[in-house]
N, C-alpha and C positions, 0 to 999 in steps of 0.2 A: 588713452587710446591703445597704448601698447598692450595693456592688460586685456582689453576687448579683443585685439587681434591674436593674442596668445591663447585666449580661451577658445576662439574659433579654430585655431590650428590644432589644439589638443583634441577637440570634439571630432574634427574631420579625420585625423589620424587614427583615433580610437575606433571609429566606426569602420574605416577601411580595413583595419587589422582584424577585427572580429567578423568581417564579412556580413555586416548587417545589411538587410535589404530594405530599400526605401519604398514608400507607398505613394502612388499617384492618386490624387483626389479628383473626382469628376465634379464639374460644376452642377449645381442644381438650380432650379427655376427660382427658388426663394432667395431673398437677400440675406447674406451672412456678413457679420461685422465682428471680427475676433481681435482680441487684444493679446499680445504675447510679450513676455519679459523673462529674464532669468529668475529662477525660484530663490536663488541666494546670490547676494552681491556683497561687496566690501565697502565699508564706509570711506567716503572720499574718493572712490574710484568710479569712472564713468560707466554707464551701461545703457543699453538701448531698450526703449519702450516703443513697440510697433503696433499699428492698427491696420488690419487687412480687410478690405471691402471688395466684394466680388462684382460690384457695379459702380458706376460713376455716382459720386455723392457731393454734397456741398454742406457748408456750415458745420464743420467738425468742431465740437466743443469738448475740451478737456475737463475732467473733474478737478476739484481742489485737491492739491497734493502738498500739504504743509510740511511733511517730513522729507521732501525731496526738492532739490534745486533743478530748474529746467535751464539747461545750458544752450541747447540748440533745437530747432525744429519748428514746423515739421518739414522733413525732406520727403518729397513725393516721388514715387516711381510707379510705372504701369507696366503690366506684363500681359501678353496675349498668346494663346496657343490654340492650335486646331488639329484635330485628329480624324482620320477616316478609318472605320472598322466595319468590314463586311458591307461596304458601300454606304454606310451611314456616317455622316460627318458631324462631329460635335466640336464646339469651341467653348473656350473659357477665358475670362479676363479678370484681372484683379488690380486694385490700387492699394499701394502700401503707403502709410504715413508713419515716419520714424522720427522719434525724439531722443535726445541725449539727456540723461538725468544723472544726478549725483545724490547719494543718500547723505543726510545731515548727521544722523546718529544711529546707533546700533539698536537692534530690537526686531520685532516682527510687525509689519505694517501691511495695510490693505490699500490698493489703488482702486478707487470706485470706478464704475462703468462710465465710458465716454458716450457721446451721442452724435448722430450725424443724420442728415436729411437725404432721402433718396426718392425721387419722383413724388415729392410732396409729403412723404410719410417719414416719420421719425423712428430711428432704430438705435438701440443701445448695445454696447459691447458687453462682454463678460467682465467681472472684476478680477483683480489679481492679488494674490498674497505673496509678499516678498520678505525674506529674512535677511537682515543686514548684519554682517559679521564685522568685528573690529579688525583694523589693519594689522599686518605683522609688524613686530617691533623692528626687524631688520630693514623692512621697506621704508620706514619713517625715519630711522635714526642713522642708517648708513654705517659709518665707522665710528667706534667708540673714541673717547678722548685719548690723546697721546698717540694716535695712529694705530692702536691695537685693533685687529680685525675682530668684529663683534661675533659672539657665539651664534652659530647657525649658518654662517657663510661657508660655502663649499669651495674647495680648491678647484681651479680650472681643469676641465677634462675628467672630472671624477663625479661619481654618483654616491652621495653619502647615504647613510641609513635614515636620515631625516628627509631627504629629497624624495624618496620613493620607498614604500614598504606595503606589505599586505597584512591585514589583521583578520584573525578568526574570531568572530563575535558570536556569542551564544545568547539566546533569549532567556535561558534558565540555567543556573549553575547547580541547582539541587532539585532535579525533577524526581518524580516517583518512578518506580519500575513500570514500564509500558506507557509512560506519559510522554507525549510528543513534545519536542522543542527543536529550534532551528539553530544551525550553524551557518553564518554568513561570512564568505571570504570576500573582503572589501579592499580594493586597491586605493592607495593614497598616493598622490604624486603632485609635484610642482613643476614637472618637466614635460616636454613633448614626447609622446610615445611614437617610436618608429616601427617596432615590430615585436611580436611575441615568439618565444622559442618553446622549448619543451615545458609542458605543464604536467605536474604530478601532484594531485591532491592526496591528502592522507587517507589511509584506510580506516574504516569505522568498525573495528572488531567489537562484538558485543552489542551491536545495534541493528535494528532493522532500518533500512535506508530508503528514503523517497526523495528525489530531487524536486524542488519547487521551481516551476517554469519562471524564467525571468522575461520581462518585456523585450520584444525584439528591437524596439525603437527607444530603448532607455538612453538618457542623456547623462553626461557628466554633471555631478552636483558639487557645489562648494560645501565644505564641512570644516569646522574649526576643531582641531585636535592638538592637545598639548601646546596651547597658545600660538598655534600656527594654522594658516588656511591652506587647504588642499583641495584639489579636484579629486573626486571619488567616483567609483563605479563598482557595483556588486558583480564579481566574476562568477560566483556560484552560491546558491542558497539551498541547503540540504535539511530535510526533515528527518530527525532521528528518534527512534523509539528504543530505549535501553531494555535489554532482555534479562538483566539480572541486577540486583542491588549491590551497593558497594562503590568503591572508587574505580572508575573506568577512565583511562587515559587515551585522549586522541592525539596521535603524534603529529609532528610537523610535516607540512608539504612545502614544495618549492616550485617556483615559476621563473623561467628565464625571460627577460625582457631586454629590449634595445631602446635606449633613450638618446635624444639629441640634447647635448649639453654644451655650454660655452667653452671654447678652447682657450680662452684668455688672449687670443690674438684678434687683430682687426685688419681689414683691408679697405683701401680707398676706392670708392666707386663714383660714378657720375652723380649719384644722389648723396654722397658723403661717405663718412667712415662707417662701416658695418662690421659687427662682430662675427667671427667665424665660429661655427659649431662643428662638433664631431659626434659620431655615433659610438655610444658606449654600452657594452653588454653588462647586465647586472642580474645576478641570481637572487631573487627575493624568497625568503623563507617565512612560512607562517609560524605563529607562536603556538606551542603545544597547549592542550587544554586538559584540565583534570575535572571530570564531572563526578560529583558525589550523588549517587543514585540512592534514593530512600526506599526502603522496602514497603510494600503495601501493608496496611494494618492487619493484625492477625485474625480479627473477627470476621472472616470472609463468610458470606452466606453460602448455603449448599448449592444454590443456583448461580453462583458467580461464574460468568462465562469468559473470564480473562479480559474483560472489556474495561478500558480506562479512558475516561473522557465524559462527555455529555450526550446522552442518547434519548431517543423516543422509540417506542415500539407500536407498530400498527399491524394487527393481525387481520386476516381475511380468509374465507373458505369459499370454495367454488359453489357448493350447494349443501344444504342440510337434508334434503330429500332426493334420494337417487334410488336406482334399482340395484340389486345385487349384481356383481361382476362388472359394474361401471366404476370408473376411476373418479376419485375426488381429490382435490388439491387444497392443502392448508398452507397459506403463505404468511410468513413473518417478515415485515419490512423494518429493519433497524436503520434509523437515520440519525445524523448528528455529526459530531467531530470527535476524533480520537483515534485509537489503534484499530481501525475498522477491519483491516486484513487479518488481524490476529484473533478476532473474536470467535469463540467456539459456538457451534450451532446449538441452540437449545434442543433438548430432547422432547419429542412429542410421544405420548403414551397412547397408542391406538389400541382398540379392542383386539382380543386374541384371534378373532375370526377375520381379521383384515390382513391382506397381503401388503406388506410395507416395502417401499423401495428407498434407496439412499437419496438423501435430499440434494437438490441442485442449488448452487449459489451463483448469483449474478451481482457483481459489484459495479456501481457507477460512482467513482470516487475522483476527487481532485485533491492534489497536495497543496496545502496552504501553510502559512506560518503558524497556524494554531493546531495543525494535525491534518489527517485525512478527513475530508468533509464529503458527505454524500449519502448514498443509500446502499445498504447491503440487503439484497432480497433473497430469502431462503425459502424454497418451495419443497414441501413434503407431499409425495403422492402415495396413496393407499387405495386398495381395491377390496370392498367388502364382498365376502363370498356367500353370506347367507342373509336372508331377510330378517327384520326385527328392529327393535329400538336399541340404540347404542349411545354412548356419550364419550366425548374426548375431554379429559380433564383440562383445567386451566394450566397454562405454562408460565413459569416464572423466569425472568431475565434480570440478573443482577449485574451491576457495574459499579466501578469506583469513580467518584467525582472528585478530581483534585481541587476544584474550586472550593468545595465544602469539606474536603478531607473526610468523606463518609461514603459508605456503600448505599446504593439506592436499588430498589427492586421494582420492576414493572411486571404486570401480569396481563394475561389474555383472558377472555371470558371462556366459560365452559360451553361446548357445543353439543347440542342434542340432535342426534341423527336418527331419521326414519328411513330404514332401507326396505324398499318394496321387493316383491318377488321378481327375479330377473327373467329375461327371455329364455325359453327352453333351449334354443339353439346357441345361446351365448356360452354354455358350459361344455360344449362339444370338445372332445380331446382332453378334458380335465376330469370329468366324472363319467363313468360307464356303468349302465345297468347290466347286471349279470343274472343269468337264469340257467338253472340245471335242466338239461334236456335228457329225457329217458326214451330209449328206442327199444322197442320189442319186435322181435321177428316171429311171426306165426308159422312160417314155413321154413324149415331148415334144409340146407343142402344135403342130398343123399350121398354118403361116402361110398366109394367103390374100393375094390381090392380085397385081400385076404383079411378076415376078422382076427382080432387079438383076443385070446382067451385067458382069463384070470382064474386062479385057484379059488375054490369055494371058501377056503380058510384064510385067504389073504384079503382082508377088508381094509378099505381106506378109512372108514369111520372109526374113531377111537384110537388110530395110530398116532405116533409122535408127529408126523408131518401134518396130520389133520389138526392137532391142537396148535402147532406152530402157525397155521393160517389164522388162528384166532388171537394168539399172543402177540405176534409181531405187529399187526395193525393196532392192537390195544396199546402197546408200548409207544408206538409212533404217535398215537393220538395224545397220550399223556405228555410225551416230550414236546410236541407241538403246543399243547395247552400251556405248559410251563414257560416255554420261550416266548409265546405270544403275550402272556401276562407280564412278563418282565419287560418286554419291548413296550407294552402299553404304559407301564409305570414310568419308564424312562421318557417316553414321549410326552407324558403329562408333566413331567418335571422339565420345564423349559430351561431353567438354569443349568441343569445337568447336561441337556443336549447341547446348549451353547458351549459349555466347558469342553465337551468331547470334540466338538467341531471347531474349537478355537484355532488349533494348529492348522487344520485344513483350510479354513477361511484366510488365515494370515499368509499361507503359502500361495494361495490363489491371488491375493492382492499383490504380493511381492512379484509374482510372474508378470503382472501388469506393470509394476514398477520397472522390471527388467526390460519390458518393451520400450518404455520411455527412455531408459538409459541407452539402449541401442539407437534411439532416434535423437539423442543429445538434447532432449527436452528437460532441462534442469528443474524448472518450477513444478511441472507435473510429476517428475520422478520423486522429489522430496515430498510433495503432497501425498502421493500414493504410499510411500514408506511410512509417513506419519499415520495415515488411515489404517494401514495394516497393524502398526503397533498399538494404536489406541483401541482399535477393534479387538485385537488379541487380548489385551489386558481386560477390556470390558467383558468379553466372553469367559475368559479364564477365571477371573476374580468375581464374576457375577455382579458387576458394578456398572450402572448406566454410564454411557460416555459423557453425558453432561455433568456427572458428579465425579468424574475421574480427575485427579490432580496428581502432580508428581509426588507429593507428600503421601497421599493415601495409597498410591501404587507401591511405594517403598515399604510402607508399614504392612501392607497386605502380603507382599512378597516375603518379608521377614517372618510373618505368621505362617506361611506355607513352608518355611524352612529353607528358602533360597538364600544362598550365600550373599554376603555384602558385596563381594567382588562382582558377581553376576548382576546384582541389582544396580551397582554403579555403572556397569556397561550399558544397561538399558537406558539409564538416565543420560548417559553421555550421548547415546545415539539420538535420543529425543532432542537434546539441546543442540547437537550439531545440525540436525535436520531443520529445526526451527530457524536457526541462524542462517543456514545456507540458502533457504528459500529466497531470501531478499538481499543476500550478500552479493558482491560482484561475482561474475561467472568464474568458475574454477574448472580444473581439468577433469576429464572423464575418469581419470584414476582415482580421484577423491570420491566420486560418486560410486564407482565400482567397489571401493573399500567399504563404504557405508552399507552397500547392498550385501556384501559378504558377511560383514560384522552382524548385520540384522539376522541373516539366515542362521549363522552359527549360534547367536544368542538365543534365538527361539528354540533351536534344536537342543542346545544344552539345557534350557529350561524344561522342555518336555521330558528329557532323559532323567533329570533330577526328580521331577514330580512322579514319573513312573516308578523309579527306584524307591522312593519314599512310600508309594502305594503298595509295592511288593513287600517291603519290610513290615509295614503295618498289618498286612494279611497274614504273614508268617507269625508275627507276634500274637495275633488273635488265635491262630491255630494252636 
C-alpha cells in the first residue's frame, strides 16, 4: 500500500510542476464500461484494477487472471455531478469498482475484458496489457549480512546519482546525412518531485531541429534500468537532421530539480511514528552524445533533390487546353517521411514562349519519431503568350532511401498542351500595334517680310553640307543595324542573358532579404539569401537550379578562375544559412553579418570575372 500511495504522490507532484491541464469528460447517452490499471507494476507489490461504468449495473463478472492474485474487492464508489451552461443543465454519474491485485511473476500479461449487465443488456470492458518488473534487490533484502549497508542505499537527506538522473537516448547512433533521428531526454527517479528549477537543454549545432510534441496528459511510467525500477517521464523529444557527415557531438544539458527525501529522523504523532522529509535541490546533467553521421553514397542521380527518407510524388496540372495569356498551374505533391523542409524544388522546363513565375511552396508537416511526415505541395505557375502546341517534359525527383541504402527516382508524365488564340483585349498594355503616319500639306503658309537673296553661284546641291545630309543618316542606319543584330544575338542566347543579369537579380533578391532583416523575420531572411545565392550561381554558371550542388558549384568556380578562398566563402555562407534557418534564434548582428558577407562575396566575384574578361580581350588583341 505504501508503494501505491508513493506512486500517486509522484504523479500528482509531477503534473502540478509541469502545469499540465486536466480535461473534463462529458457524459454521453450510450453506456461506457472502461477498465484501468497501471501499464507497469512490480512483482509482489499491490496495484489497483478499476472498472468505471457511467450507469447503474449489476452482475459484474471478472475474467480469469491466473497470473495475478486477487487480494481485495470490489470496493464500490459512486460519483454524481451537474453543470449548467448557457441555461442548459447536464448531469453525469459513474460507478467505480476497484480491486487490489498482486502479480505472481515477471513478464508481459493481458487482463481480458470483464462483463456487466445494464438494463438487461450485457457490456464488456476493454482488455489491459500489463508489464510486470522484478523487485529491487534493496527492497527485498534490506541490510546485507554483518550489518553492512547494501549497495544502492542513499544516506539520509541526500540525493544520489542512482536516485534521480536524466538520460539522453538516441534512436540511431549512425544515421546518414540528412536522415532524421530522435533524441529523448528521459527523467528517472525513485523520489517525490517537489519543483523544477532552471532547465537548459544542450545546443544541436550541425543539425536541423524539430521538437516532437509530447502528450499533455502523459503519466509516469515504471521502467527497469540497471537492475533497478524507476518512475520515468519524457521531458523533451527532439527530431534531428544532421547537415554534414562525420562525428558530431551533442554536449550535456542540465536541469535543476527539488526532491523530497527522508531526513533520517522521525516524529511521534497520533497515528504513530512518521519519518520526516526534507527538500533537497539537485542539479541533473544529461550524458553527452557522439553521433557518427555516414555520408550519402557517391552515385547521386542528377535529379537528386537533397531528399532523404521515403517519399511518393503526385503531379497534377490545372488544364492542358487553355487560351494564350491565361495562367496554368502545375503542382507537385511530395508526401512521405523524411527531411521534408530541406527538399529542393524540382525544376520544370517550360517552353520558351511561356512567362514563368517562381514556385510557391506549402508545407503540411508533423514532427514524428521517424521524421517529418506530411505533404510538401509545390505549385509552378506559367502563362503562355502565343497559341500553338507545346509540351512540358517529364520531371524526375530522386531521393535516398535509408531503409534500402539506395537512391530511388520518381517521374511525372509528359504534358501535351494545346494553346488556343487568346482574347484580343487580354494583351493590352503588353503588345502595341504601330503604324507610320504620313501627313501632306497641300497649302503652305505664305511668308511675309523681306525676301532673302542668294548668289547665283552659291548652290546647295553638290556642296559639302548637301552630302553630309546623305552620309550622316547612312552611317546612323549602319550603326543601328550592327547594334540591333548584336542585341538580337544576345537575346537569342538565353544563357548569356541570364549570366549578364545574374548580379542584378541577386542584388534584387538581397534587397528583399534586407527588408526581412529589418523586420527581424529570421526564417524568411535566410530563405531569401539562399534563393539569391542559388539563383546567382544558376544564372552565372548556366546550370539549372535543380542540378546545382555544392560540389559542382566549387568545380565550376575553379574553372572560371575564382580563387579557392572566395569559393570557400560562398560555401561557408550557404552552410551558415542552411543551418541558421532551423537553428535557435540568434541576434540581428549575426544576420546582418551574413547579409554583408553575401554582398561583398558577390561583388568580389563580379570584379574578378570582369578583370578576367578584360585580360582575355587584351590577349586576343
